[in-house]
N, C-alpha and C positions, 0 to 999 in steps of 0.2 A: 502748734496749739494757738487757738484764737486768743487775742490779747484780753478780751473781757473775761473769758473763762479763766485765764491765768490770774487776772486781778482778783476774781472771786475766790479762787483757791488760796491765794496769799492771805486775803482778809479772813477767810475761814480758818486757815492754819494758825494765824496769829491771834485768833479769837476777837478780831475787831479792835484790838488795842495796840498802841505803840509798843515796839519791841525793845525800847531803851530800858535799862534797869531802873526800877522804882517809878516808872511812868505808867499810868493807867489811862491816859488820854485816848480818845478814839482815833483810829487811823484816818488821816486826811490825805496822805500822800503815799504812793508806792514807789520804792526806789530799788536800785541795784546795790547789793553788798559790795561787789567789785564793780566799780563804775563802768557804765556802758562805753563812755568815751575812752576808757583805758582797756577796752577789749572784753569787758564783762558781758556775759550772755544774758539774754532775757529769758530766764527759766525760773521755775518754782524754787529751786535750790539757791538761786542768786537773787531772789526777790525778797523784799522786806517791807513791812508796813511801818510808817512813822507818823507821828502827830505833826501838826504844823510847826510847832516850836523846834522839835528835834530835826526836822527836815531843813528848816531855815538855818539852824546852827551848822549843819553839815555843809550846806551849799554856800554859806557866807564866807568870804575871805576874812581871816582873823583881824586884819587891820581895819576892816570896815565895821566891826562889831564893837559896840560900847556896852550897852546894857540890854538884857533880855528879861522878860517876865517869864518865870518858870511856868510851864503848863501844868505841873502836877502838885506844887505846893504853894504857888502864888507869891514867891519871893523874888526880889530883884537880885540877879547874879552878875557881878562884873566879870568880864572875860580877862583871864590872866594875860599879862604882857601888854595890855592896852590901857593907856592912861586917859581918864576922862578929863577934858579941858573945860 
């Protein structure tokens, strides 16, 4: 399947909104549920739409994350286990 067709199908299936619970932000990134680098296939079943915030949280190493602004309620959320200096 052509990549653009697959991307359009994922956006349509996810109704153009981030798939994280309680998040209604628009999809800005398409990702693999099971990471491609760990053998995940590039398929409709393994594809998912994410907003910028949730994609960044998933891709950032925990020790590099201090504070993020939530994309859906506009509050600052500290990441557990990381102290702000």
